[in-house]
C-alpha positions, 0 to 999 in steps of 0.5 A: 754182820756178814751176809748169810753163809748158808740157807737154813730153809734149805737144810731144813728141807733136806734133813727133814722133808727129804732124808727124814733124819727125825726117824733116826731117833728111833734107833737106840743110839739116838733115842735120847734126841729129837727134832728139837735137840737137832734144831738147837744144834744147828741154831747154835752152830749158825749163831756161832759161825756167824758171830765168831767165825765169819767175822774174822775170816778176811782178817785171818786171810790178810793176817796169816799165821807167821813164825815169831822171833821166839820161833812160835807160830803167831795167829790172830786172837779171834781164831782162839776166841772162836775155837774156844767157844766151839769147844765149849759148846761141845761141838768137837765131842758131838758125835762121840759116845756119852762114855767119852763125854760126847753127845751121840749125835747123828753124823748127818746132823754134825755135818750140817752143823760143820757146814755152817763153820766151813762156809763162815771160815774155812781156815779156822774151822779146819782145826776142830775138823781134823781134831774130831776125825783124829779122836774118831780114829783113836777110839776106833783103833786105839788101846785104852790107854791111848784113848783115855790119854789123848781123846778126852783132852781133844773132845774138850778142845785142850788138845788139837789133832793132825794127820801126817802122811805126805812127805817132801819127796813122796806127795800122795805116793805113800809107798815112798814115805821114808819116816822111820820108827825104831823100837826104843826097848820100852814100848815106845818108838822113836820116829825120824823123818820129815812131813809135809803139808800138815795142816794144823802142824804147829800153833799155840792155840791149845796146850798140846797137838796130837799127830798121827804119823805114818812111818815104817818099822825097820824090816817091814815089807816094802811099799804101803804094806809096810806102813804103820801108824803112830801117835806123836804128841807135841808134848809128852803126857804124864800119867796124871794127865799133865804135860811132860817133855817137849817131844822131838817135833820141830816146826821147819816152816809154814807153807804160803798158800793161795787160800785157806790161809787161816790154817797153819799148814807146816813142814815138820821134822821128827826126831832132828834132835831139836828137843831131847825127850827122856834125854835123847833125840828122837820123836816118841811115838806110840804104835797105834794097832798092829804093825804094818796096818797103818794105812788101813787105819789112816784111811778110817780118818782119810774116808771121813776127811774126804766127805768132810772136804766135800762139805767144805767145797760145798760150804764155800760154794754155797756162801759165794752163791748167797753172796752173789744172789744178794748182790744181783737182787740189790745192784742196779746196772743196764736196762731191759733189752727192749728199753729204748729210753736211756733215761729209764731207770736201771734194773737189778742185775738179776733181771738179766737172763745171763746173770740168772743162768749164772745163779741157776748154775751156782744153785744147781751145783751147791744145793746138788752137792749139799744134798749129796753130802747129807745123803752120804752121811745118812748112810754112815748113820745107817751103817753104824746104827742099823740092826739089819746086817743087809741094811748095813752091808747096803750102806757100806757098799753105797758109801764106799762107791760115793765117797770119792764122788762126794769128795771130788764133785764138789771140789770141781763144781762148787769151785765153779760156782765160786767162779761164777759168783765172782763173775756175777759181781763183775769187777767188784767180784775180783776185788778183796773188798768182797768175799767172793774172791777169797771164797774162790781162793780158799776153795781151790785147795779142795781139789788137791788135798785128801787125794786129787781128782786123779786119785779119786778117779782111780779109786772110783774106776779102778776099785769101787765099781769093780769090787766085789764083782761090781756089787756096789755099782749094781746097787747104785743102779738099782737104787737110782732105778727106785728113784726112776720108778717113783718119778715116772709114776709121778709124771710131769717133768719128773717123768721126763727127767727120770727117762733122761736119767735112766739113759745116763745110768745105762751109759754108766754101766755100758761105759764101765764094761767097755773100759774093762773089757780090754783087761788092760788097766792102763787103758782102762784108767787113762781117763779115770778122772773124766769117768769120775766127772761123768759119773759124778754128774749122773749122781748128782742128777739122781740126787736132784730128781730125789729132791724134786720128788721131795718138793712135790706139788708144793707152792712158793718161791722155795719150791719153785727154786728147787724145780728151776734148779733141777730143770737147769741140771737136766737141760744144761748139765746132765747132757755134758756126760754124752760126750764124755761117755763117748770118749770113754767108750772109744778107749782113747789112748791120747794120754798114753801114747803122747811122749813126755818130750812132747809136752 
């Protein structure tokens, strides 16, 4: 059996000891649940992930999807077997209303559940992840007919879903997409255009694929204000639910990726005439919601996906940490510095201080990131189920502010954890015989998709911290301040860390004000990625102080490990932010002033 990919002990601590997820059962939406049902979902997830997802992870990486002679995508059979079991377990539907066939599980529990699958097999887990997000968007913004037609088959795992945003010439610049949607005169639209980097864009894993496609209706405003969203199935669906004509969506090719190879990543042509639904060319699409509001609808899915990407990065980092920890404990190499006898027995790698440094770094990154992701997930549950308007507003503000951090910080630092895992294994870590090199390759994508670090930095500094007159940033400061106050009363190391954290939070406020003091957005945003990294480190330091307070004075290896990781983060990581805030406050123009010809 593969090595463990996550720590159930850590999940239990975060969910129950720290976040008190069990208290959510007092909410009407979750009243039918209990800790027992939550544990049952986590137990099932761990079992399925370990037995059916992790077991083909390396095979799916080595034998990536290919286009067969008949033009269909060929994928190793273990992928479908695993996904069929995932679907039969009801996990795609887990968070949806009972009226849609769901279990009404808290988002926090679902994220913890999905983390098992993401850690076990990044490629295979992407299909249900995207499908659930697609169905959630349809339930929120679709018509009754669209929901009835497409959502139940997706929740049952008979249809899978995608999101089709990017185009070859546009990339992340969605204002420049050219896919066109022309009214067909019967309430539908005919789409023509090309979409690139579409995960899960074509396969034979399910009966149908439901694409959510951004396109422009002729006569709509230029730029992002003229983008609409369409439901474009691979096969049209008849009124009785059976499949009809093949829609005019053609697979042009598969992208060959560095990692995450088990997920088909496609170039798709819409409306090229390869198929003629209803006897004419053009991909049949159904307008979702109102015209010209497609990007706002798609952001519903994208924001969900961004937190999910953070979880994927975290899960891969966590899996690498656990494997390198196991290796360091069992592999003997070298002797203590004071050992003089070359015939004395070698010691496990973990006995060497530099190896412990690398393990502590990984632990601080992955356990900090997991806690941050679960905290954000609980904010979603709070926002969706609280009876208090004030609590709903508070949760929404914090979630908006933390989303770019929850996506990008794990994508950067849990990737670093994977790099350190390779280093712990030494030469073996750099070979394909061990999993850690694949974890690194799989994780490298997460800094790119669902918005690069640069985009998240612009979002955080250019929108989130200044929205509503800085209300979200002020609220974050107050929330962290409450933690600092509790830590100060607790005394000991917690009080010392509280003082450091308070100073860092002060630097965030000061630096933000300085950056916007010039009134020049170009200067303010020139180094927004560094701002994202620095603020992210401050947020994770806060999360570590929260965990330390939850540990209290309890004894045992698990709690000692939490104390050690918190200490590492405050000694080695939080001090990184000082020079970063100094650079930002200097309003440095290096990146603005350099000539492109000088690069």
